C-alpha positions as CSV (number, residue, x, y, z in Angstrom):
1,M,67.3,-25.1,-35.3
2,P,64.5,-26.7,-33.4
3,D,64.9,-30.2,-31.9
4,T,62.9,-32.3,-34.4
5,A,63.0,-35.3,-32.1
6,F,60.6,-33.7,-29.6
7,G,56.9,-34.3,-29.8
8,L,53.9,-34.3,-27.5
9,S,52.3,-37.7,-27.0
10,T,50.9,-38.5,-23.6
11,I,47.8,-36.6,-22.3
12,G,48.1,-36.0,-18.5
13,Q,44.9,-34.0,-17.9
14,V,41.8,-32.9,-19.9
15,L,39.8,-29.8,-18.8
16,V,36.1,-30.0,-19.3
17,P,34.3,-26.7,-18.6
18,V,31.0,-27.2,-16.7
19,R,28.4,-24.9,-15.2
20,D,27.9,-26.9,-12.0
21,A,30.8,-29.0,-10.9
22,E,28.8,-31.0,-8.3
23,R,26.1,-31.9,-10.9
24,A,28.7,-32.8,-13.5
25,A,30.7,-34.9,-11.0
26,A,27.6,-36.9,-10.2
27,F,27.1,-37.6,-13.9
28,Y,30.7,-38.6,-14.6
29,R,30.9,-40.8,-11.4
30,D,27.4,-42.3,-11.3
31,A,26.3,-42.5,-14.9
32,L,29.6,-42.9,-16.7
33,G,31.3,-44.9,-13.9
34,L,34.6,-43.0,-13.9
35,R,36.8,-43.3,-10.8
36,F,36.4,-40.2,-8.7
37,L,39.8,-38.8,-7.4
38,F,39.0,-35.6,-5.4
39,A,37.2,-32.4,-5.5
40,F,37.5,-28.7,-4.4
41,P,34.9,-26.0,-4.6
42,H,33.8,-25.6,-8.3
43,M,36.0,-28.5,-9.5
44,A,36.3,-32.3,-9.5
45,F,38.9,-34.7,-10.7
46,F,38.6,-38.3,-12.1
47,D,40.9,-41.0,-13.3
48,A,40.2,-42.0,-16.9
49,D,42.7,-45.0,-17.1
50,G,45.7,-42.9,-16.3
51,V,44.5,-39.6,-17.8
52,R,43.2,-37.1,-15.2
53,L,39.8,-35.6,-16.1
54,Y,39.4,-32.1,-14.7
55,L,35.8,-30.8,-14.5
56,A,35.7,-27.1,-13.6
57,E,33.5,-24.1,-13.5
58,P,35.7,-21.7,-15.6
59,E,37.1,-18.7,-13.7
60,R,38.1,-16.9,-16.9
61,R,36.2,-16.5,-20.2
62,D,39.2,-18.0,-22.2
63,F,38.5,-21.4,-20.5
64,D,34.8,-21.5,-21.3
65,G,33.6,-23.6,-24.2
66,R,32.9,-27.2,-25.2
67,A,35.0,-30.3,-24.8
68,T,34.8,-33.6,-26.6
69,L,36.1,-36.7,-24.7
70,Y,36.6,-39.9,-26.6
71,F,36.6,-43.1,-24.5
72,R,38.0,-46.3,-25.9
73,V,35.7,-49.3,-25.2
74,P,36.3,-52.9,-26.2
75,D,32.6,-53.6,-27.1
76,I,30.7,-50.5,-28.1
77,G,27.3,-52.2,-28.1
78,A,27.8,-53.5,-24.6
79,A,29.1,-50.1,-23.4
80,V,26.0,-48.3,-24.9
81,E,23.7,-50.9,-23.3
82,A,25.3,-50.5,-19.9
83,L,25.2,-46.7,-20.0
84,E,21.6,-46.6,-21.2
85,A,20.7,-48.7,-18.2
86,R,22.1,-45.8,-16.1
87,G,19.9,-43.3,-17.9
88,V,22.5,-42.0,-20.4
89,S,20.9,-41.4,-23.8
90,F,22.6,-41.5,-27.2
91,G,21.6,-39.4,-30.2
92,E,22.5,-42.2,-32.6
93,R,23.4,-45.9,-32.6
94,P,27.0,-47.0,-32.8
95,H,28.2,-46.8,-36.4
96,V,31.4,-47.3,-38.5
97,V,33.2,-44.0,-39.1
98,H,36.3,-45.4,-40.7
99,R,37.4,-48.7,-42.3
100,D,40.9,-49.7,-43.4
101,G,42.3,-53.0,-44.5
102,S,42.6,-54.4,-41.0
103,S,39.9,-52.8,-38.8
104,E,36.7,-50.7,-38.4
105,L,36.4,-47.7,-36.1
106,W,32.9,-47.6,-34.5
107,M,31.6,-44.5,-32.6
108,C,28.6,-43.0,-31.0
109,F,28.0,-39.9,-28.9
110,T,26.1,-38.5,-25.9
111,K,26.4,-35.3,-24.0
112,D,27.1,-34.5,-20.4
113,P,24.8,-32.2,-18.4
114,D,26.6,-29.1,-19.8
115,G,26.5,-30.1,-23.4
116,N,30.1,-31.4,-23.7
117,N,30.4,-34.3,-26.1
118,I,31.2,-37.8,-24.9
119,G,32.2,-40.2,-27.6
120,L,32.6,-43.9,-27.3
121,M,35.1,-45.5,-29.8
122,S,35.9,-49.1,-30.5
123,E,38.4,-50.4,-33.0
124,V,37.1,-53.8,-34.3
125,P,39.6,-56.0,-36.2
126,L,38.3,-57.3,-39.5
127,A,38.1,-61.1,-39.9
128,G,40.5,-62.4,-42.3
């Protein structure tokens, strides 16, 4: 009988497949403002508030594909404005994607140089 108390919860690292690790590293460091950790040929690592972001030119086909990264931000309007000032473009303006009795979830998306999705998300408490 399996141990039903076990469950995955904490993300330690996220792999984002890229075509050019140096170009992608410059975008994540300079445009998005993530803290650069270290690099090796064809890969770069960043700290996303305790989660390691691993940008890599895939060595095997089974690691090729698209990633979607969701970054929590306290004020989505201010975050979009700051990123647009760095040359990041968004396909849409921030909008509500979910509402419950206590909060709204706002999101908007951009892409990195390799077409991976970058989402901004902000949970806004409802007044009341």
